[in-house]
N, C-alpha and C positions, 0 to 999 in steps of 0.2 A: 553484557548486552542481553536483552530479552530474547528468549529462544525463538520467537516469531519474527525477529528482525532479519531482513535479507541483506541490507546495506545501510549506510549511514542515514540516507534519506529516502530509502526505497518505499515501494507502495505497500509492502506487507508488514510494516512496523506497527506494533500494537499501541493503543492509547496509553497503556501503562508505561511503555518505553518513553513516550514524550513527556508524561507527567514527571518521571524520574529526572529527566533532563531539565525540565523547568525548575524543579526543586534544587537541583545541583547549581543551576545558574544563580538563582536567588540566594542560595546559601553562600556561594563564593563571593558574590557582590557584597552581601551584608558583612561577611567576615573581613573583607578588605576595607570596608567603611570603618570597622571597629579598630583596625590596626594601622591604617595609613592616614597620615595627616594631609595627604594631597588629594583633593577632589579630582584632579586631572587623571591621576593614576586609576581611580575608581571608574571613571567614565570610559577611559580607554579599555580597561579590562571588561567592562560591561558590554561594549560593542564587539569585542573579540569573542566573548562567550555566546552572544547572540548569533554570530556567524557559525562558530564551530559546533555548538550544541543543537541549535534549532534551524540552521540554514537561512537565517534572516541576515543576508549578506550585505556587504558594503554599507554598514550602518554609519550614520553621521548625525551629529548634533549641530543644528544650525541656530545661531543666536543673532539677535538684533545688535547693531553697533551702538556706540555710545549716544548717537543722536537719534536712534530709533527708526530711521528712514530706510535703511538697507540692512540686509542680513547676509551672513557668510558662515561657511563651515568652520567650526572651532575645534571639534573633535571628530575623528573618523577612524574606521578600520577597513582595510582592503582598498583604500584609495591612494593613488600616487600623489606626491606633493603638487604636481601640476593640476590634477583633478580637484584637489582641495582648493587650490587657488582659483579655479574657474567657478567654484560653487558660491557665487555671489548673486543675490536676488533683491529686487526692489519689493516693497510690500505689495502683495497681490499678484506678483509675477510668477507664473508657473504654479505647479502644485504646492511646492514648498512655500512660496510667497503668499499663496491664498490661505494656507493653514495658519500661518503666523498672523495674517491680517484679520482673519475671521475667528480664529480660536477654535475651529472645527476640524475633526478628523476627516481625512480624505484617503480613499483607497482606489487606485487605478488598477483594475483587474488585469488589463493587458495594455502595456504602455505603447504597443505598436498601433493600437486603435484609438489613441487619445492625442488630439492635436495640442492639448494644453500641457502635455509632458514635454519639457524642453530638452531633455538629455544633455544638459549643459555640463554637468560635472563629469558624468561617465558616458562615453560614446556607446551607441547601441552595438557596435561591432565587438565591444569587449564583453558583452553579456552573452549568456548561453542562448542557443537557438530555442525557439518555442516560447510560449507565453511567459512573460515576466510581470509580476505584480509589484507596484510601488506603493508603499504605505507611509503616510506622514501623520504624526500625531502632535498636537500642541503641547508645548512645555509652558507651564504657568507658574507665576509668582503671585500668590493671592488671586485677584481677579484679572490680572494682566497677563497676556501671552507674551512671553519673552523669547520664544524660539520654537523649534520643532525637532522631534526625533523621527528620523526617516530611514528606510532600508528597502532593499530589493527582496522579493520572495519568489523563489522558483517553485512553480506548481508541479513538482515531480514527485510528491509524496502525499500520503493520505492524512496528513495533519490538518485539522479543521482550521479555516481562516479565523473563526471566532476565538479559538484558543490562542492563536498568535496575537490577535488584537487585545485580548484580555491581559496577556503578559506584557505587551508593549505599553498598555495604559499604566500598569504598575511601574514599569521602568521609566516612563515619561514623568510620572508623579515623583518618583524617587529622584530623578535628575533635577526637577524643579526645586526640590527640598535641598539637595546638595548645593545647587547654585545659590539658593537663598542664604544658606549657612555660610558659604564662601564669601558672598557679598557682605554679609553682616560682619564677619571677621575682618574682611579687608577694610571696611569702613571704620571699625574699632581700632584696627592697627594703624590706619592712616591718622585717625584722631589722636592716638597715643603718640605716634611719631611726631605729629605737628606740635603736640603739647610738650614733648620732650625737647624738640628743637627750640621751642620758645623759652623753655626753662633754661636750656643750655646757653642760649643767647643772652638771657637775662643774667645768669650767673657769670658768664664771661664778661658781660658789660660791667657788672658789679665788681668783678675781680680787677678789670682794667681800671675802674674808677678808684679802687682802693690801692692800686699800685702793685698788686700781687700778680706775678707772671706765671702762667701755666694753667692747664686745664686737665691734668691727670685725675683719675678717679679719687686718688688719695687726697688731693688738694680740694676737689669739689666736695668731698665728704666733710672735710674740716670746715669749709666755708658754709656748708649747709647747717652743720651744728652751730656755728657761730651766728648765723642769721636767725636761727630758731630762738636763740636766747637774747638777741640784740635788744628787744623791746623791754626786757626786764631789768631790774637793778641788782640781780644776783651776782655775787663774786664769781669770776672766771679764772681758772688756773690753766695756763698754757704749758703743756708738757712737751718735751722733745729734746733732741740733741742740740748742742751749741751750733749756731749758724743756720738754723732752719727758718729764720724769719719771724721770730716771735713778736718783735716790735711792729712789724707790718700787720700781722694778724690782730694785735691789740689795737692798732689804729683803725683797722677795718671794722672791728667790733664797735669802736667809738663812733665811726662815721655812719654805721648802720643803725645806731641807736637814736632815741629822741634827744640825747645829749650832744648830737653832732655839732651844734653851733656853740657849745660850751667848751671850756678849756680841756685840752688833753695834755696831761703832765706826765713825763716819763722820768724815772729815777733808777739808776743802776746801783743796786745795793752793794755790789762788789767794789765799786769805785770810790766809796766814801769812807774815810777813816772813822773808826768806831767812836772816837772822841767828838766828832762833828755830826754824828748821825742825827741825834735828837734835834739839834738846831736846824739842820737841813730839812728834816721831815716836818717838824711842828713849828719852826720859826723861833724867834727870840725877841725879848724886850731889850731896850737900851740898858746897858750896864749888866746884862746877864753874865758876861764874861769880859775879859780884858779888852778884846777887840770889838765888842758889840757897842759901837758908837751910835747906833740907832735901832729903831724897831724894824724887824723884817718878818714878813709873812712866809711861813714854810710851804713846802710843796703840797701838803695836805690842804692848807687853807687856799692856796692858789688854784687847786683843782676843784674847789667848791662848785657844786651843780654840774660838774663835768666828770671826767674819768682820770683816775690815777693809775699809772702803769708802773708797777714795781718789778723790774727785771732782776733776775738772779736772786729771788727772795730767799733762797736757801742760804745765802751769805749773810743774812740779817743777824746782827749780834743778838745774843740771847736776851739781854736786858731790854733791847728794843722790841723784841717779839712781844713782850708783855705789854708795852705801851701801845704798840700797833693794834693788838687785840682789843684793848680797852677803847681805842678810838673807833674801831670798826663796830664794836658792840653798842657803844653809847652814842655814837655820832657826834662826839665832842672832842676837842683838843685843848691843850693849854700850851701857850708859847713858853719856851725856856726862860725862866725868870719872871714869868707872869703869874697872876693869881686868878685871872678871869677865864672861865671856860667859854670856848667859842664853838657854836653849833656849825657843823659842816655836813653837806650832802654830797658824798663822793661814791662813785662806783669804782670798786677795786678790780683791776685786772693784774694778776701776778703771773710770773713766768719763772721756770726753773729747768735746768738740765740735770738736776740732782734727783736722787730717789728719796723724796721727803718721807716716805713711809719708813725707810731704813734710818733716816736721820731722827725721826720720832722715836724709833726703837732704841737708838743709841743715845738718846737724851740730848741731841744737838738741836732739835726743833720742837717747839711746844705742840703737844697733841691738840689742844683746844684751838690754837691758831691754825693748825693744818686743816681741821674740820671747818673752820670759819672761811678759809680761802678756797677750799676744794669743793665748793657747791656745784660748780659746772666745770668739770675737767675736760679739756679738749686737747687731744694729742696731735701734734704737728708731724707730718711725715718727714723722714730723712730724705736726702737727695737720692739715695740708693733705692728708696721705695717709690720714686717718681721719675725714673730714668727717661720716660717719654717726654718730660718737660725740659730735659737738658738742652736740646737744640734751641728751643725758643728762649730759654734763660741765657744761654751763651750768646745768642745774637742780640738779646736785650742789653747785656753788659757790654758787648762789643760796640753797639751803636752809642751807648752812653759814653764810653771811654774815648771813642773816636771823636765825638763832638767836643768833649771836655778838653782834649789835647790836640785838636785839629789834625787828627791822623786819618788815614784811610786804609786800615788793615782789615782783611777779610779772611774767613776760615773756609777751607775746602770741605767738601762733603765727607771725605775720609777723615779729616781732622775732627769734625763734629762727631763722627761715629766713634773715634778713639776717645773723645771726651765722655761719651756715654758708657764706655767700658771701664772708666776709672772708678775706684772705690769711693772717693770723696768723703773721707771721715770728717772733714771740716764742713761738709754740706754746702749750702749756697754761698756762704761767705768765702769758702775756699775756692769755689768755682769763679766767683767774682774777682778774687785776687789773681788767679791764674790768667783770666782774660785781660786784666789790667797789665799784667806782666808781659803778655803776648803783644798787646798793642804798643807798649812803650819800648820794648826791646827787639821786636821782630825786624829782620833785615830785609824781608821781601813783603810786597803788598798783599800777597796771598800765602797763607800758612797752610801747608799740607800736613799729612799724618807724620811724616818723617821729621819735619821741622818742629812740630809741636812738642816732640819728646823732651827737648831741653828745657821747656817751660813747666813741665808737669812735675809735681812733687815726687821725690824718690824716698823710699824707706831708709831710715838711718841704719847703718851697719852697727853691729854690736861693738866692733873695734872703735869706731868713732865715738860711740857713746861713752865707752870706758875712758877714752883719751880725754874727754871733756869732763870726766867725773860724774857722768850721768847716773851710773849705777853703783854709787857708793853710799847707800843709805846709812851705813854705820858711821861714816865720817860726819854726815849731816846730823845724825842723832847725837853724836858726841858734841858737836858744835852747839846744838840746842841745849844740851845739859849744861855745858860750860856757860852759856849765856844766862841760863836760869839761875845758876849759883853765883854769878857775878865774877867768876874766875876769868872769863874772857868777855870783853865788851863787844857787842855786835858791830859789824862794820858800819862806819858812818860815812865812808868815802863813796865816791861814785864809780867805783870800779865796775867793769862789765861782768855780769854773771852769765854763765852758759845756759842754754835752754834746759839742759839736764838738771842743773842746780835749781832753776825756777820750778820745774815740774816736781822735783823731789821735795822742795819746800812746801808746795801745795799738798802733796801726798802726806807729808809729815804733819801738816796742820789740819788734816781731815777735810781738805778741799776748801778751806777758808783762806782766801787770798790776802785778806788783811793780816791774819796771823802769820801767813807765809812771809809777808813783807817785813813784819817785825822780826821774824826769825833770821832773815838775811840782813837786818840792819838797814832796811830801806823804808822810805815813806810809802804809803799806799800808792801815791801817784807815780813814784819812781818804779815801783814794782809793776804797775799797770802799763807804764811806758815800755819797759823791757818785755813784758808779756806780749803786748801788741807788736812790738818791734820784731820779735821772732815768730809772730803769727801762730802762737801755740794753740789757739782755738781752731786752727785750720790746718795749715800745711806742715808745721813744725820745721819749716825751712828757713833759709837765710832771709834777710829783710827784703821786702818787695814793696808794692804800692801800699799806701796806708789803709788800714782796716776801716770798714764802715762801722757805724755805731753798733755796739754789741746787741744781740737779739737772742 
């Protein structure tokens, strides 16, 4: 403190002392503006420093309400909550109301001698004895007065009134700028929130229209990517684990595109025997083979002007990969046994749960076809990546199954929480099958967390796997070698194969289920039946409700 100072607001304080305090106040306020995102914190601190550094006590900021007809105290220092609540004025009422109505500064040198001073917020008995000055300055936004900055000034020190007014004008201007900035940010935030809400409602509406359940960020991101390319004819490759809903997303892409009123043809590449693939995909002429008693248009031709969805494209036989590439590049096909080329306009959507890059590297998938179908890759999230969607998905499947089987089974909140904690390696398909199992086998109308345990998939124990021959790759390899040399004929009977044998056959065949079927002496359809019977794409458990179409 300056050596001439006697006390905080004494009569012998020098002008230098007051100047230092003014600078300290302004410095503190400006620093707070730079580091605090809250304008409220800045205004409260400004009013506190006015009182503690300069003796401008009981500062308050009075602002017009939303309708502009009345004013009330919004920020204050040194006032009780009851005093703040009483600080309400009509335009033109009292000194504060007049300042806001006229936009002019008012100074009442002695409030005891002014009948216009209402003493509404702070009773006179709470103020010091002797002359008390009340100062009110307009706070403006552009040319409009939006409020007032007011305070009490105790005339017990030698600081000039003009100095106080000069500083208060600076602070009133700064307050107006802060409030303007806050109003602008609030308006922009409100506009962004409204736009986001509209977009979310639009996306949710679209998702509901497409039959996709869930609004997690991962799903919304995939849908956003899908909609951005829906108007083009570029090939789309849907990537993701088995059971993530690739067919639904492929159909959503079709419905969002200009081809929505044209055919949507789906084909599961893993479900067609290699010998029939060309006829299925491109069609055949009469007499092309023994059972071809008539002409038939293939899936490519049926999808003309529409969308062709090739699911599990990684299972496409190598020779068919070449023919598919030619059809995509040239836009023409030839029926099996036919000589005429047929022009087709097809948008291709492919899906796989395989690592096609690795298949290309290993020579299992043509590199040029990979680049041709991988124009727009869209990754679909696993169920583990969208756990917030599990409750709505579970209730969706619950309602569907209840209606289909005329049941009335419900899930308790703790049961749904337990569903959210499951790993779900089979993704949405596995969840759907578990819900079907619950509805069909539940003993009580409400299933809680304890009851749901017996319906959830359990991990296979190593002992059980070995008992079923799951982990005997050498035996299966020996069988494959024997079949190849003709020493042993593949089984042609319909004996049941264990889940382990099916899985091992797929692994032995490099993931190609058609080859796995041949290895086990089964037709592709027999193999597919057993694969779905054991739900190997989802729970790897005993038979339950039928699987939905592969996706």
